[in-house]
C-alpha positions in Angstrom: -28.1 -4.7 8.1 -25.3 -7.1 7.3 -25.0 -10.3 5.4 -21.7 -12.0 4.8 -20.9 -12.3 1.2 -20.1 -15.6 -0.6 -16.4 -16.3 -0.1 -14.3 -15.8 -3.2 -12.3 -18.8 -4.4 -8.8 -18.8 -3.0 -7.3 -19.8 -6.4 -8.7 -16.5 -7.8 -6.6 -14.6 -5.3 -3.5 -16.6 -6.2 -4.1 -15.6 -9.8 -4.2 -11.9 -8.7 -1.0 -12.4 -6.8 0.7 -14.0 -9.8 -0.5 -11.4 -12.2 0.5 -8.5 -9.9 3.8 -9.6 -8.4 5.4 -12.5 -10.3 4.9 -11.8 -14.0 7.4 -9.3 -15.4 6.2 -7.5 -18.5 5.0 -4.4 -20.2 2.0 -3.1 -22.0 -1.1 -5.1 -21.3 0.7 -7.1 -18.6 1.5 -3.9 -16.7 -2.2 -2.9 -17.0 -3.3 -6.3 -15.7 -1.2 -5.8 -12.6 -3.3 -3.0 -11.3 -1.3 -2.3 -8.2 -0.3 1.4 -8.3 0.8 3.0 -5.1 -0.4 6.5 -4.2 0.7 9.0 -1.6 -0.6 12.5 -0.9 1.1 15.6 0.3 -0.6 19.0 0.3 -2.3 19.5 -3.0 -0.1 16.9 -4.8 -0.3 13.2 -5.2 2.6 10.9 -6.0 1.8 7.8 -8.0 4.0 4.7 -8.7 2.1 3.1 -11.6 4.3 0.8 -13.5 5.8 3.1 -16.1 7.3 5.4 -13.5 6.4 7.8 -10.7 4.3 10.8 -11.4 3.6 14.0 -9.3 0.2 15.4 -10.0 -1.1 18.7 -8.7 -4.7 17.9 -8.0 -5.8 21.5 -7.3 -4.3 22.8 -10.5 -5.2 19.6 -12.4 -1.7 19.4 -13.8 1.1 16.9 -14.2 4.2 18.3 -12.4 6.9 15.8 -13.2 7.6 12.1 -13.9 10.5 10.0 -12.7 12.4 8.9 -14.7 12.2 12.0 -16.7 12.1 9.9 -19.9 9.7 7.1 -19.4 10.8 3.9 -21.2 10.7 0.1 -21.0 12.7 -1.9 -18.5 11.7 -0.4 -15.1 8.5 -1.0 -13.1 7.4 1.0 -10.1 4.5 0.0 -7.8 5.5 0.5 -4.2 3.9 3.6 -2.7 6.4 6.5 -2.6 7.5 7.5 0.9 7.4 11.2 1.6 9.3 13.5 4.0 10.1 17.2 3.9 13.5 16.5 2.2 13.1 13.3 0.4 11.0 11.0 -1.7 12.1 7.4 -1.2 10.9 4.5 -3.3 12.0 1.1 -4.7 11.4 -0.5 -8.1 10.5 -3.9 -9.4 13.9 -4.1 -11.1 15.5 -3.9 -14.5 16.8 -6.8 -16.5 20.5 -7.5 -16.1 20.7 -8.4 -19.8 21.7 -11.5 -21.7 24.7 -12.3 -19.5 23.1 -11.5 -16.2 19.8 -13.4 -15.6 19.2 -11.6 -12.3 17.3 -8.3 -12.3 18.8 -5.2 -10.8 16.6 -3.8 -8.0 17.2 -0.1 -7.0 16.3 2.0 -4.0 16.0 5.7 -4.8 16.2 8.8 -2.6 14.9 11.8 -4.6 15.3 15.4 -3.5 12.2 17.5 -3.4 12.0 19.8 -6.4 12.5 23.5 -5.5 9.9 24.7 -8.0 6.6 23.0 -8.8 7.4 22.0 -12.3 11.0 20.9 -11.8 11.9 17.2 -11.8 13.3 15.7 -8.6 17.1 15.3 -8.2 18.6 12.0 -7.3 20.2 12.2 -3.9 21.4 8.6 -3.7 20.6 5.1 -5.0 21.3 1.6 -3.8 21.5 -1.2 -6.4 23.6 -3.6 -4.4 21.1 -4.7 -1.7 17.8 -6.2 -2.8 17.7 -9.1 -5.2 13.9 -9.3 -5.6 11.2 -6.7 -6.1 10.4 -4.0 -3.7 6.6 -4.2 -3.0 6.6 -2.5 0.5 6.7 1.3 0.8 9.8 2.5 2.5 9.6 4.1 5.9 11.5 7.3 6.7 12.4 8.8 10.1 14.6 11.9 10.6 17.8 10.0 10.2 16.9 6.5 8.9 15.2 4.8 6.0 13.8 1.3 6.4 13.1 -0.8 3.3 11.5 -4.2 3.2 12.1 -6.4 0.1 10.5 -9.5 -1.5 13.8 -11.3 -0.9 13.0 -11.5 2.8 15.2 -8.5 4.0 14.6 -5.4 6.0 17.4 -2.8 5.4 18.1 0.1 7.7 19.9 2.9 5.7 21.3 6.3 6.7 18.7 8.8 5.3 21.3 11.3 4.2 23.8 9.0 2.4 22.0 5.7 1.9 24.7 3.9 3.8 23.7 0.5 5.1 23.5 0.4 8.9 22.1 -3.1 9.4 19.9 -5.7 7.8 17.5 -8.3 9.1 16.3 -11.5 7.4 12.8 -12.8 7.8 11.7 -16.3 6.5 9.7 -15.0 3.6 8.9 -11.8 1.6 8.2 -8.5 3.2 5.3 -6.8 1.4 4.2 -4.5 4.3 5.7 -1.1 5.2 7.6 -1.1 8.5 6.3 0.8 11.5 8.5 2.9 13.7 8.2 4.3 17.2 11.0 5.3 19.7 12.8 2.1 20.6 11.1 -0.2 18.1 10.8 -0.8 14.4 8.1 -3.4 13.6 8.0 -5.4 10.4 5.5 -8.1 9.2 6.2 -10.8 6.7 4.5 -13.4 4.6 6.2 -15.9 6.9 3.3 -15.2 9.4 5.5 -13.4 11.8 5.6 -9.9 13.3 9.1 -8.8 14.3 10.0 -6.1 16.8 13.6 -4.8 16.3 15.9 -2.3 17.8 16.0 0.5 15.2 19.6 1.4 15.9 21.1 -2.1 15.8 18.5 -4.4 14.2 18.5 -6.6 17.3 15.4 -8.8 17.6 13.3 -7.8 20.7 10.4 -10.1 20.2 8.7 -12.2 17.5 5.0 -13.2 17.3 3.7 -15.9 14.9 0.1 -15.5 13.6 -1.9 -18.1 11.7 -1.4 -16.6 8.2 0.7 -14.5 6.0 0.8 -10.7 6.6 0.6 -8.5 3.5 -0.8 -5.2 4.9 1.3 -3.1 7.3 0.5 -3.1 11.0 -0.8 0.1 12.6 0.5 1.3 16.0 -1.7 3.3 18.5 -1.8 3.6 22.3 0.4 0.7 23.0 -1.4 -1.7 20.6 -0.1 -3.0 17.3 -3.0 -3.9 15.0 -2.0 -6.6 12.4 -4.0 -7.9 9.5 -3.5 -11.5 8.5 -4.5 -14.1 5.9 -5.7 -16.2 8.9 -9.0 -14.3 8.6 -8.4 -12.2 11.6 -7.2 -8.7 12.7 -4.9 -9.1 15.7 -4.2 -6.6 18.4 -0.8 -7.2 20.0 0.8 -5.6 22.9 3.5 -3.3 21.3 6.0 -3.9 24.1 5.8 -7.7 24.3 4.1 -9.0 21.2 1.5 -10.8 23.3 -1.9 -11.0 21.6 -4.6 -8.9 23.4 -7.5 -9.7 21.2 -8.4 -10.9 17.7 -11.4 -9.9 15.5 -12.8 -12.4 13.0 -13.4 -11.8 9.3 -14.8 -14.2 6.7 -11.7 -14.3 4.6 -8.2 -13.0 4.2 -7.5 -9.6 5.8 -5.1 -8.3 3.1 -5.0 -4.5 3.5 -3.9 -2.6 6.6 -6.4 -1.4 9.1 -7.1 2.3 9.9 -8.0 3.9 13.2 -10.4 6.7 14.0 -12.1 7.9 17.2 -11.4 4.7 19.2 -12.4 2.3 16.4 -10.4 0.1 14.1 -11.7 -0.3 10.5 -10.6 -3.1 8.1 -11.8 -5.1 5.2 -11.4 -8.6 3.8 -11.2 -10.1 0.3 -14.8 -11.1 0.4 -15.7 -7.4 0.4 -16.7 -7.2 4.0 -15.9 -4.0 6.0 -15.6 -4.2 9.8 -15.6 -1.6 12.6 -14.4 -2.9 15.9 -13.4 -1.3 19.3 -9.7 -0.5 19.3 -9.5 -1.5 23.0 -11.5 -4.8 23.0 -12.1 -5.9 19.4 -15.8 -5.9 20.0 -17.7 -5.5 16.7 -19.5 -2.2 16.2 -20.8 -2.5 12.7 -20.2 -4.3 9.4 -21.0 -3.4 5.7 -20.2 -4.8 2.3 -18.6 -3.8 -1.0 -19.1 -5.4 -4.4 -15.5 -6.6 -4.7 -12.4 -7.7 -2.9 -10.8 -5.2 -0.4 -7.0 -5.4 -0.6 -6.0 -2.0 0.6 -6.3 0.1 3.7 -9.4 2.3 4.0 -9.1 6.1 4.5 -10.6 7.7 7.7 -11.1 11.4 7.9 -13.5 13.6 9.8 -15.8 10.8 10.8 -16.0 9.4 7.2 -14.6 6.1 6.1 -13.6 5.7 2.4 -13.1 2.2 1.1 -11.9 1.0 -2.3 -12.6 -2.4 -3.9 -12.4 -4.4 -7.1 -14.0 -7.4 -8.7 -11.7 -10.4 -8.7 -13.8 -12.7 -10.9 -15.0 -12.5 -14.5 -13.4 -11.3 -17.7 -10.5 -8.9 -16.9 -11.7 -6.3 -19.4 -15.1 -6.2 -17.8 -14.2 -6.1 -14.1 -15.1 -2.9 -12.3 -14.3 -1.3 -8.9 -15.8 1.2 -6.6 -15.2 3.7 -3.9 -17.7 3.8 -1.0 -18.1 6.4 1.7 -19.5 5.4 5.1 -20.5 7.2 8.2 -17.7 5.9 10.5 -19.8 5.9 13.6 -22.9 4.1 12.3 -21.7 2.3 9.1 -24.5 4.0 7.1 -23.5 4.3 3.4 -23.2 7.9 2.3 -22.4 7.3 -1.4 -20.9 4.8 -3.8 -19.1 5.5 -7.0 -18.2 2.9 -9.6 -14.9 2.9 -11.4 -13.9 1.5 -14.8 -11.5 -1.0 -13.3 -10.8 -2.6 -9.9 -9.2 -0.4 -7.3 -6.7 -2.2 -5.2 -4.9 0.8 -3.9 -5.8 2.9 -0.9 -7.6 6.2 -1.5 -5.8 9.5 -0.8 -7.2 12.7 0.7 -6.4 16.1 -1.0 -8.5 19.0 0.1 -12.1 18.4 -0.7 -11.3 15.4 -2.9 -10.7 11.7 -2.6 -8.1 10.6 -5.1 -7.8 7.0 -6.4 -5.7 5.4 -9.1 -6.4 2.2 -11.1 -5.3 0.6 -14.3 -7.6 -0.5 -17.1 -6.6 -2.5 -20.2 -5.0 0.6 -21.8 -3.7 3.0 -19.2 -3.3 4.1 -15.6 -6.1 6.4 -14.6 -6.3 9.0 -11.8 -9.8 9.8 -10.6 -10.6 12.8 -8.4 -13.9 12.5 -6.5 -15.9 15.0 -4.5 -15.9 14.0 -0.8 -19.4 15.2 -0.4 -21.1 13.0 -3.0 -18.5 10.9 -4.8 -19.0 12.8 -8.1 -16.1 12.5 -10.5 -14.6 16.0 -10.8 -11.4 15.2 -12.8 -10.0 12.2 -14.6 -6.4 12.1 -15.7 -4.5 9.5 -17.8 -1.0 9.1 -16.5 1.8 9.2 -19.1 2.9 6.0 -20.7 6.3 5.0 -22.1 7.7 7.5 -24.5 
């Protein structure tokens, strides 16, 4: 059933990284980045897509609001918005400091939930004095704290109500992965190959585990295991209390995106387009399958179905396509496959009977709503550009 795909050239992936994360710009450059972040809540999705952040009602097929209210040049948003009952927290890629200040201003925003469906969000607090490099990782919210990882190697713990800094931790390289929280621990992974377990109240280091490659996708915590993707071509299962490795499952290339769990199985993909299903307890392989492009995001598991997004990393940029594939999570049998007009490097979101994806082609950011039953496109929406 399975045949490993020809490995993609590593320089191709470095080009993707450079285009997505290190080239500031607008217009076509924004479209080329193709790294929008999407989060779902009820019937709405919240998309950070370069120009701003948009709330879209999928059921009503209607744009609810954008942030900032007046979209314009200067700001870039790509980190997936973090949602709670009271707040939407996100960070930006920064705004230029101007002629006399070569350093960009990076802002963390806490937005209040709109009281009516069409009202814009209120700004509860902002922090412009912490990060000095782009925010790529989604923030993590608890009842009382907000944890924000930054590309300048920091993890910040903030008071959720006020934004006041409680403590900060410094890794040895950028943090692209969303932190993970459980009572007594906050875990954060870094491009420095390390996973750190910290005391969430003080920031004190409890343990540190070094893997064989950088970590771009966030770890997943379940039943005492911390599942960590790595560029060392493995998914690692660590003991969440000690950081000791319990098992590692092999891939053929970098494991970029986060894994997802379902019914005792861990699912993950690599940048060669291979999808793996392994036992959550032992790492034993259960099945494998393939996509036609690189997998750089977490799959979506729901009701026994696994949804995977991918995108072509080679060829002319304007001609690259992507796809969404639905698999039977128990057997790995393909249920349907839907091509997209551009690569999809963001995780899919679930809204009712639909799978929602977002991607950027050469002209705009596009939201696609697909029927979960057969992958048919039920609605396509072009997100607003700069006014």
